[in-house]
N, C-alpha and C positions, 0 to 999 in steps of 0.2 A: 903528984898531980901537976904542979908547975912545970916539971921537966917534960911531961907529955905534951903540954900546949906549946912549948918552945920547939919541940921536934916537929909539930904539924905545920908551923908557919912557913918554913922553906918549901914544903910541898905545895901549899896554896899559892905562893908567889910564883912558882914555876908553872902552875896551871894557868894563872892569869896571864902570864907573859906569852904562853903558848897560844891562848885565845886571841890576845891582842895581835900577835904576829899573823895568825890566820885571817883576822878581820882586815888588817891592812893589805894582806896579800890579795884577798877577794876584792877589796875596794879598788886596788890598783888594776886588777884584771877587768873589773866592770867599768872603771873609768876609762881605761884604754879602749875597751870595746865600744863604749859610748862615743869616745872621740873618733874612732874609726867609722862608726855608723854615721856620726854627724858629718865627717869629712866625705863619706860616700854620698850622703844626702846632698851636700853642697855640690859635689861633683855631678850628681844626677841632675840637680836643678840647673847647673851651668850647661849641661849638655842638652837639656830639654826645654829650657826657657831662655829668653833674651831679656835682659834688664838694662834700662837706659843708664848711661853715665850721667847725663844731665837732662832734665825735663822741666817744662814750665807750661802754664796755661797761656794760650794765645787767642787772639780774636782779630776780626777784620776792622780796619779803620776806615771811616768815611770822612773824606775831607770836603768841607763846604767852601766853595769858591764864590767870589763876587760875580754875579751874572752880568752886571752892567757897571759902568763908571758913574760914580756919584758920591753922595755923602752917606756913610754907614752909621746906623743907629742900632746898637745891640741892646737886648734886654739884659737885666742883671743875672748873668749866668756865671757860675763858678765851676772850676774844674772838679769833677766828681758828681755834678748835678745829674740826676736821673730825668731824662726828657721823654715824654710819651710821643708817639707818632703824631705828626702834624703840629707839634708845639712851635709857636712863633718865636724864632730865635732873634730876629731883628728885621730891618728893612733898609733898602738903599734908595735914595731919592735923587732925582736929577731933573730939574725943571727946564734946563736949557738943552734942547735938541733941535737946532735950527733947520737942519736939512729935512728931517722927518716932518716937522711942522710945515715947512714950505710944500712938501709933497702932499700933505693932507689938504692944505689950502688950495693947491692947484686942482686936486681931485674934486674938492667941493665946487670950485668954479666950473669945471667941466661938467659936473653932474647937474648943476643948476642950469647951465646953458642947454644941455641935452634935454632936460625936463621942460624947459620953455619951448624948445623946438617941438617936442612931442605934444605939448599943449596946443601949439599953433596948428600942427597937423591934425589933431583931433577936432579942433574947431572948423578947419577947412573941410575935413571929411564929413562932419555932421551937416555943414551947410550944403555940400554937394549931395549928400544923401536926401536931405529935405527937398532940394530942387529936383532930384531924380524922381522922388515920390510924386511931386507935383506934375512933372512931365509925363510920368507913367500914367497918371490919371487922364491927362490930356490926350495922350496917345491912345489909351483905351477908348476914350470918347470919340476920337477921330476914326478909329477902326470900327466902332459901333455905327457911326454915321455912314462910313463907306459900305458897310455890310447892308444897311438899310437901303442905300442908294442902289447897289447892285441887285438887291432883291427886287426893288421896284423895276429895274431894267428887265429882270427875268420875267416878272409878271407882265410888263408891257410887251415883251417879245412873244410871250406865250399867247397874249390876247391877239396880237397881230397875226400870229401863226393860225389861230383858230379862224380869224376873219378870212385869211387867205385860203384856208382849207374849205371854208364854206363857199367862197367865190369859185374855187376850183370845182367843187361838186356841181355848182350851178352851170359853170362853163362846160363841164363834161356832158351834162344832160342836154344843154342847148346844142352842142356839137353833134350829139347822137341824133337829136330831133331833126336838125337841118340836113344831116347826111341822109336820113331816111326820106325827107321831103324831096331832096334833090334826086334821089333814085326814082321817086314817083313822078317827078317832073313838075312838082308844085312850086319849087323855088329853083333859082339858078344854081349852077355848080359853084359860082363865085361866092354866093352867100354861104354855102356849106363850107367852102375852104376858109372863109373868114371866121366862122364859128369854131372850126378846128384850130385855127391860129390863136384865137382867144383862149381856148382850152390849154394849149401848150404854154401860153404866157402865164396863165393862172398856176400851172404846175411849176414853172420856174419861180414864180413868186412864193409858192409854198416852200420850195427847197431853200430859197433865200431866207424866209422867215424861220425855218427849222435851224439853219446855220446860225442865225442871230440868237435863237434860244440857246443852242449849244455853247456859243461863245459867251453869252451872259452867265450861264451856269458855271463855266470854267473860271470866269473872272470872279464870280462869287466865292467859289471854292478857294481860289488863290488868295483873295482878300481875307478870308477867314483864317488862313494859315500865315498871314502877314507877308504874302508875296504879291507880285504884280505881273500881269501878262502884257500890258501895254508899255512898250519901252519909252513912250513919250511921257508916261506918268512918273512922277518922282515922289520921294518920301516927304511927309509933312515936316514943318519946322520942329514940332515937339519930338518927332522920331529921330531927326538928325541930331538935335541937341542932346537927346537921351543917349544916343550912341557915343557921342563925345564924352558925356558925363560918366558913363560906365567905364570907359578907358581911363579917365582921370581918377575915378574912385579906386580902380584897381591899382594905379600907381601910388595913390595916397596910402592905401592899405599896406602895400609893400614897404613904403617909407616908414610908416608907423611901426611895423614889426621890427625893422632895423633899428629904429630909435629905442624901442622897448628893450631890445637885446643890449644896446649900448648903455641904457640906464641900469640894467641889471649888472652888467659887467663893471661899470663905474661904482655902483653901490658895494659890490664885493671887494673891489680894490680899496675903496674908502674904509670899509670895515677892517680889512687887514692892516692898512696903514694906521688907522686909529688904534687898533690893538697893539701894533708895534710901538706906536708913540706912547701908549699907556705903559707898556712893558719897559720902555726906555726911561720913562719918568719915575716909575716906582717898581721895585722888585721885592717880594716877600721872601724871607729866608725861613724855611720850616724844617723840622726834623723829619727825615724820610722814614725812619723806623724808631721803635722803642730803643733808646740808646742812653749812653753815659758820656758826659763831656770829658774827653781825654786831654785836650789842650785848647787854649784860646790864644791865637796868634796876635789879635788886635784888641785893644781895649778902647772903648768910646765913652765920652762923657755926654752931657746934655746937648752939646752942639754937634756931636758926631765927628767922624773922621773921614776925610776924603780917601777914596780907594779907586783903583783901576779895575776894569773887568778882568777876571781871571785871578785876582789876588786871593790867596788862601786865608780864610778867616778863622776857622776853628776845625777841630777834628773830633769826630764822634766815634764811640766804641759800640759796635753792634753786638749786644749781649746775646743775641739769638744765633750767632755764628761763632761759637766757642769751640776750640779744639785744644788738644795737648800736643806740644812739639817735643819730641824725644830725640836725643843724640845717642846713637849706638855705633859700635865698631862695624866696619865694613865686612868683617869676617862673619857677622850674623846676617848678612844680606840674603844668603841662600835660605835662611830659616823664616824669612818674612815674606808676606804676600799681601796684595790688596784685599781688603775685606776681612783680614784676619782679626779675631777678637783680641782685645787687650784690656788690661786693668790699669787704671790711673789712681795712684794713691797720693793724697795730699801730704806734704811734709811739714804741716803746721802744728803737729802734735795731736791732731784729732784722729789721724789714721783713717780718714774717710776714703772710701774706694768707689770709683765710678767705672762703669763699663763703657766700652767703646770699640770702634773698629778702625783698622788702618785705612786711610783714604789716599795717602801718597807716600812715596818713598823717593827721596831725592839725594843723589850723591854729588859730591864736589862742593857742597855748601861751605862757604868760607873762602873758597877760591873763585867763586862767581858771585855776581850781584843778585841777591834774591831777598824776598821778604819786604819789598818797599811798601806794600799795602797792608802790613800786619802791625799789630801793636808792639810786639817784641821781635825784632829781626834777629836772625841767628848770628851769634858772635863768631869770632875767628875760631874755627874748630881745630882740634888737634889732627894730626895726620891720620888718614884712613878712617874717617867717620862719615856717617850718613845721617840725614835728617828724616825722621818718620813723623808724619802727622796723623793723629788719632782723633776721629770725630766721636764725641760723646753721644751715647744712645739717646739721651734726653735733650740733645742739642744745647746743653748748658743751662737748662731751666733751673736746676738746683743751684747753680752758681750765679744766676742773674740777680740783679739788685745793686746794692751799694758796694763799696770797696772795689770799684772798677771790675765787678764780676769776677774777682780773683785773678784777673789777667796779670801775668808776670810772676805769679806764685809758683814756687818750686814744687815739682811732683816727681814721683818715680813711676815709670811706665814699665809694665811687665807684659811680655808677649809670650803666652804659654804655647 
């Protein structure tokens, strides 16, 4: 029995060795196939996707400059502070502005002088208008009296006309009677001729009285319309004075309008000068958008620091204008296009991925000056590289907040 067991051991060892050799053979085959598949996958990825060599989160910088010359007082602001829109950063005061103050005082003097002139013109105009009203009443009274006078003349002329017509009728009857008596021989022909002459005189008198009535009616009509027929008649003193006053009132009204325009113009100029003076005396510095303090160039104490207009005070990071800057080889330029989707992966260990789209493709970066208004300007690039900017779909809302909105953090940008 022991001899049999000893004889079976070499057979079992040979089987195990054979199995082990088969296992390692298949393992090497599968491992080589896996390596080939992985290499093929990498090659396929390399041919179908573009991956950035270097990438980082970038944002727009807003530089706050001193708008005027004066003493700067900043609030207690530190680098990295989150500022809401409209936050008061500080102020600049300057009480000494001699030229603008002189201009304001000159405008005030001219305005007061023009206002006094306008007041004087108004007083003169009111006085002239009151006098014109008084003379108008007097003129109306004069016209009323003239109308009554000419109406009386008309009535007198008509009365005289009736009397003349009655005399004419009597003279006509007398002439007819004496002519008949002369024909009968009762009276002489001389007496008949005399009666006929008296009739003709009566007719002439009637014509004269009729002309007087017509002239009186025409004169009445003329005086009712403010006219005159007799050249010897002149206007009354109230009428003459009223005509002069009306011309003077017209001139005063024109002068008043000119002064009113001058007052309005001076008031507008004074408001502008006063506003300019106020702006030059004090200027408020406020955050234009929701931002993060990137850098503070000037520090002030309780007494402030003198600054000149145009001095850069601090820089703010606009966290709502965040994008990713990727540096890729120029050979991939033909695979890139504006609006192309992209994936931005943070390299902070979180492997967070954000979606975005290509907004600009710029070549020659590193050989030309670019990026002066961004938080992270492109560095000196290696030869044959281009800069691609990718706008995040959420405009960086997920990155907004503290830690400078992740600006400057390394990323990997993939362009499928």
